[in-house]
PADREN-696974 format. One line per field, with one value per residue (C-alpha): y, x, z; residue number from 1. Coordinates in pm, 1 decimal. Layout:
y = Y/...
x = X/...
z = Z/...
nr = NUM/...
//
This chain:
y = 19080.5/18743.5/18588.4/18305.8/18106.7/17759.1/17548.6/17435.7/17063.5/17130.7/17260.5/16927.4/16875.8/17220.6/17176.3/16839.0/16982.5/17250.2/16987.1/16761.3/17041.9/17139.4/16785.1/16653.0/16669.3/16555.0/16301.0/16121.0/16087.0/15960.1/15687.6/15573.1/15557.7/15388.0/15649.2/15599.6/15968.3/16270.0/16318.4/16627.9/16898.6/16912.2/17246.6/17450.1/17613.6/17302.4/17090.6/16837.1/16504.4/16190.1/15989.9/16173.5/16101.6/15804.6/15558.9/15731.8/16065.8/15909.9/15725.4/16043.5/16235.5/15975.5/15989.7/16368.5/16369.2/16107.6/16329.0/16608.1/16373.9/16217.4/16559.0/16648.8/16312.3/16369.4/16726.1/16887.3/17216.1/17258.0/17614.8/17779.6/18101.2/18236.2/18515.4/18646.9/18422.0/18608.7/18428.0/18489.9/18783.3/18721.2/18378.2/18271.2/18061.4/17848.1/17904.7/17751.4/17493.4/17367.4/17051.2/17067.0/16744.5/16823.2/16701.7/16334.1/16247.2/15970.1/15950.9/15589.2/15435.2/15188.0/15395.3/15715.1/15543.2/15410.0/15755.9/15899.0/15637.1/15537.3/15193.7/15360.9/15433.0/15077.3/14883.6/15126.5/15220.5/15044.1/15130.0/14991.5/14747.2/14592.5/14836.7/15100.4/15150.7/14791.1/14620.6/14769.5/15123.4/15052.8/14916.5/15215.0/15459.1/15294.4/15098.9/15312.8/15652.5/15681.6/15453.0/15596.5/15952.2/15893.0/15745.9/16050.5/16296.7/16119.9/16106.3/16462.8/16608.3/16434.2/16601.9/16935.7/16835.4/16793.4/16498.0/16453.4/16396.3/16761.1/16885.3/17005.9/16813.6/16999.0/16712.0/16917.1/17275.5/17387.2/17669.0/17630.7/17664.4/17954.1/18151.9/18061.2/18340.0/18562.5/18498.4/18252.7/17990.8/18252.2/18361.0/18004.3/17951.4/18272.3/18186.9/17862.2/18023.9/18282.3/18011.0/17798.6/18034.4/17813.5/17483.1/17313.7/17185.2/16909.1/16843.6/16659.6/16827.1/16622.3/16853.0/17069.5/17369.4/17316.0/17242.2/17580.9/17751.0/17597.3/17704.5/18060.5/18008.2/17891.2/17516.5/17331.0/17012.4/16721.6/16428.1/16283.8/15954.5/15836.7/15624.0/15408.6/15436.1/15219.8/15240.0/15603.2/15939.8/16241.1/16319.5/15988.1/15845.6/15529.8/15571.6/15327.2/15462.8/15340.7/15654.9/15855.3/15627.9/15831.9/15792.1/16047.1/16240.7/16335.4/16586.4/16583.4/16925.4/17073.0/17418.1/17488.3/17696.6/18054.7/18107.6/18313.2/18634.9
x = -11304.4/-11441.8/-11786.3/-11946.6/-12212.2/-12348.5/-12129.3/-12238.3/-12235.1/-11971.2/-11737.4/-11694.9/-11351.6/-11220.2/-11361.8/-11193.3/-10857.6/-10885.9/-10978.4/-10694.2/-10442.4/-10585.9/-10601.9/-10273.8/-10125.5/-10430.4/-10356.8/-10692.9/-10675.0/-10317.8/-10409.3/-10727.9/-10549.1/-10241.6/-10007.6/-9637.9/-9577.8/-9785.1/-9852.2/-9730.9/-9990.8/-10125.4/-10050.1/-10346.3/-10123.7/-10106.7/-10383.4/-10503.6/-10544.6/-10609.2/-10414.3/-10096.3/-10133.8/-10000.3/-10232.2/-10214.1/-10319.0/-10600.2/-10754.7/-10724.8/-10900.5/-11178.9/-11240.4/-11280.7/-11480.3/-11707.9/-11776.1/-11892.3/-12105.9/-12256.4/-12342.7/-12520.8/-12697.9/-12846.0/-12961.5/-12685.1/-12510.5/-12181.0/-12063.8/-11759.3/-11564.1/-11437.3/-11205.2/-11118.2/-10867.7/-10538.8/-10468.6/-10820.0/-10980.3/-11317.8/-11331.5/-11353.7/-11115.5/-11243.8/-11025.8/-11233.1/-11510.5/-11759.5/-11971.4/-12279.2/-12478.9/-12841.9/-13016.3/-13106.9/-12897.2/-12636.6/-12346.9/-12270.6/-12594.3/-12544.0/-12748.4/-12558.6/-12220.4/-12308.7/-12413.7/-12093.7/-11885.7/-11714.1/-11637.6/-11333.6/-11198.7/-11227.3/-11150.0/-10939.9/-10987.6/-10908.7/-10541.0/-10516.7/-10806.7/-10825.4/-10560.2/-10777.2/-10806.2/-10924.3/-11079.2/-10818.1/-10904.2/-11276.6/-11247.5/-11042.8/-11290.0/-11605.3/-11514.6/-11234.0/-11359.7/-11723.7/-11887.4/-11722.7/-11764.9/-12135.0/-12180.8/-12021.5/-12218.7/-12545.3/-12474.6/-12351.0/-12633.3/-12875.4/-12713.9/-12790.6/-13151.0/-13094.1/-13147.8/-12836.8/-13070.5/-13174.6/-12817.2/-12638.4/-12311.0/-12007.9/-11852.0/-11563.6/-11441.2/-11106.7/-10911.2/-10649.1/-10312.6/-10222.8/-10518.3/-10511.0/-10533.3/-10754.4/-11086.5/-11238.9/-11321.1/-11514.2/-11704.8/-11812.7/-11917.7/-12120.5/-12295.0/-12427.2/-12522.9/-12723.6/-12885.6/-12993.3/-12981.5/-13194.3/-13019.4/-12751.7/-12437.3/-12182.9/-11839.7/-11513.6/-11173.2/-10866.3/-10601.4/-10577.1/-10527.5/-10855.2/-11032.9/-10923.6/-11047.9/-11392.8/-11402.5/-11378.7/-11705.0/-11906.7/-11843.2/-11747.2/-11544.9/-11765.0/-11527.6/-11208.7/-11106.2/-10756.3/-10687.4/-10381.7/-10231.2/-9920.1/-9884.0/-9877.7/-9781.7/-10006.9/-9956.2/-10117.0/-9797.1/-9614.7/-9338.8/-9083.1/-9040.7/-9325.0/-9318.3/-9401.6/-9688.1/-9952.0/-10210.2/-10402.6/-10663.1/-11009.2/-11222.0/-11601.5/-11764.4/-12111.8/-12260.3/-12599.0/-12856.1/-12858.1/-13118.2/-13420.2/-13460.9
z = -18320.7/-18215.7/-18243.1/-18044.2/-18228.8/-18292.4/-18515.8/-18858.9/-18948.9/-19214.9/-18944.1/-18763.8/-18914.3/-18813.8/-18462.8/-18426.9/-18534.0/-18262.7/-18003.0/-18115.8/-18071.5/-17732.7/-17589.3/-17730.6/-17379.2/-17183.5/-16906.2/-16918.6/-17295.5/-17270.3/-17021.2/-17193.6/-17528.8/-17379.0/-17521.7/-17462.3/-17530.3/-17623.3/-17996.7/-18175.1/-18222.1/-18576.1/-18740.5/-18860.9/-19122.1/-19336.2/-19493.4/-19239.4/-19417.1/-19218.2/-19474.9/-19373.9/-19002.5/-18809.5/-18636.5/-18296.8/-18446.3/-18649.1/-18353.3/-18146.2/-18424.5/-18448.9/-18073.4/-18070.0/-18392.9/-18237.0/-17934.9/-18166.2/-18375.8/-18064.7/-17924.0/-18247.5/-18262.7/-17916.1/-17996.5/-17794.0/-17863.4/-18044.9/-17986.2/-18140.8/-18099.3/-18431.0/-18542.9/-18890.8/-19064.1/-19107.7/-19434.1/-19568.7/-19380.6/-19544.9/-19378.4/-19014.3/-18810.8/-18525.3/-18218.3/-17937.1/-17907.3/-17648.9/-17668.2/-17444.4/-17405.7/-17333.9/-17016.6/-17019.7/-17325.9/-17331.2/-17575.4/-17479.4/-17607.8/-17892.8/-18137.2/-18060.0/-18079.3/-18424.1/-18543.6/-18396.7/-18581.8/-18259.7/-18402.1/-18562.8/-18216.1/-18084.5/-18402.9/-18603.0/-18967.2/-19293.5/-19262.4/-18908.9/-18872.9/-18523.7/-18406.3/-18243.5/-17869.4/-17848.7/-17548.0/-17315.0/-17419.8/-17406.9/-17051.5/-16943.2/-17098.7/-16966.1/-16651.3/-16510.9/-16626.5/-16728.4/-16472.9/-16158.5/-16288.4/-16356.6/-16008.2/-15844.2/-16055.4/-15978.7/-15604.4/-15573.2/-15779.5/-15546.7/-15245.9/-15412.5/-15472.0/-15845.0/-16076.8/-16291.2/-16586.0/-16556.6/-16598.1/-16905.7/-16939.4/-17068.0/-17257.5/-17388.5/-17395.0/-17527.4/-17685.4/-17954.0/-17773.4/-18001.9/-17864.0/-17495.4/-17239.8/-17454.8/-17280.7/-17525.8/-17261.0/-17065.6/-17375.0/-17445.5/-17083.8/-17068.7/-17394.9/-17246.5/-16915.9/-17109.0/-17322.6/-17022.8/-16723.3/-16498.2/-16566.2/-16351.7/-16524.0/-16470.0/-16618.8/-16562.8/-16543.6/-16631.0/-16481.9/-16169.6/-16400.1/-16585.9/-16257.3/-16124.1/-16440.8/-16394.7/-16031.5/-16160.6/-16351.3/-16054.8/-16062.9/-15747.3/-15717.7/-15610.9/-15635.6/-15778.5/-15935.5/-16021.4/-16327.7/-16376.1/-16028.4/-16021.2/-16399.9/-16510.5/-16372.2/-16325.2/-16694.4/-16794.7/-16945.3/-16831.5/-16573.5/-16439.5/-16087.7/-15867.6/-15656.4/-15969.9/-16076.6/-15895.4/-16170.6/-16375.5/-16175.3/-16298.4/-16106.2/-16118.9/-16097.3/-16054.7/-16106.6/-15950.7/-16128.2/-15998.9/-15730.2/-15829.9/-15636.1
nr = 1/2/3/4/5/6/7/8/9/10/11/12/13/14/15/16/17/18/19/20/21/22/23/24/25/26/27/28/29/30/31/32/33/34/35/36/37/38/39/40/41/42/43/44/45/46/47/48/49/50/51/52/53/54/55/56/57/58/59/60/61/62/63/64/65/66/67/68/69/70/71/72/73/74/75/76/77/78/79/80/81/82/83/84/85/86/87/88/89/90/91/92/93/94/95/96/97/98/99/100/101/102/103/104/105/106/107/108/109/110/111/112/113/114/115/116/117/118/119/120/121/122/123/124/125/126/127/128/129/130/131/132/133/134/135/136/137/138/139/140/141/142/143/144/145/146/147/148/149/150/151/152/153/154/155/156/157/158/159/160/161/162/163/164/165/166/167/168/169/170/171/172/173/174/175/176/177/178/179/180/181/182/183/184/185/186/187/188/189/190/191/192/193/194/195/196/197/198/199/200/201/202/203/204/205/206/207/208/209/210/211/212/213/214/215/216/217/218/219/220/221/222/223/224/225/226/227/228/229/230/231/232/233/234/235/236/237/238/239/240/241/242/243/244/245/246/247/248/249/250/251/252/253/254/255/256/257/258/259/260/261
//
């Protein structure tokens, strides 16, 4: 038996662990973070302490935690799917999460980034000060990813007669790998569509597989950018053979509000 509901502020850590497991093999994240290889997925069966993680895992955690904090800071919606915890049946286990940024909000404003503690991503923490994503990661995230994506979303929304500022933005949606294929993504999507039935939505997909999943829920592909062509493969990791350095694709997507009858 599963339940879909709004997350509680004290669940940020559990949500971030789910997101970290789900996005451990994400091409866009790999390129932006300059990973040389994908990190291992953190096990939910053991206590998750940041002090036990290496620098790559910690920065990854801070980035995803910052997305959740930024969504909250801008009055967005953090939605979770939960099931009874096998180890403690009286408690719930978060198995899927969705971060919906409300229309007109921006996670990249200085004030929001401070509230989201995103300085940990760029600069690192006390154990790895000045060893975060750094200027290279910031440029990749903003100049190579966010700016071209925003330009496409703005242009394509206009062609549909919609102002992008009127759209809900699905910043992140994911299912713990252990629970994939059980319909949790669909439950999270339908919850938002029921909450804001008359609102258009935008999102970015970082793999062809996720793009195809979103097509199933009424989104359409509006554009594509490629990051790191000549440096990384489609998985976002460095490659030596130039013919394999095709770059990591990102697909912009739009879902129109259902037409009133």
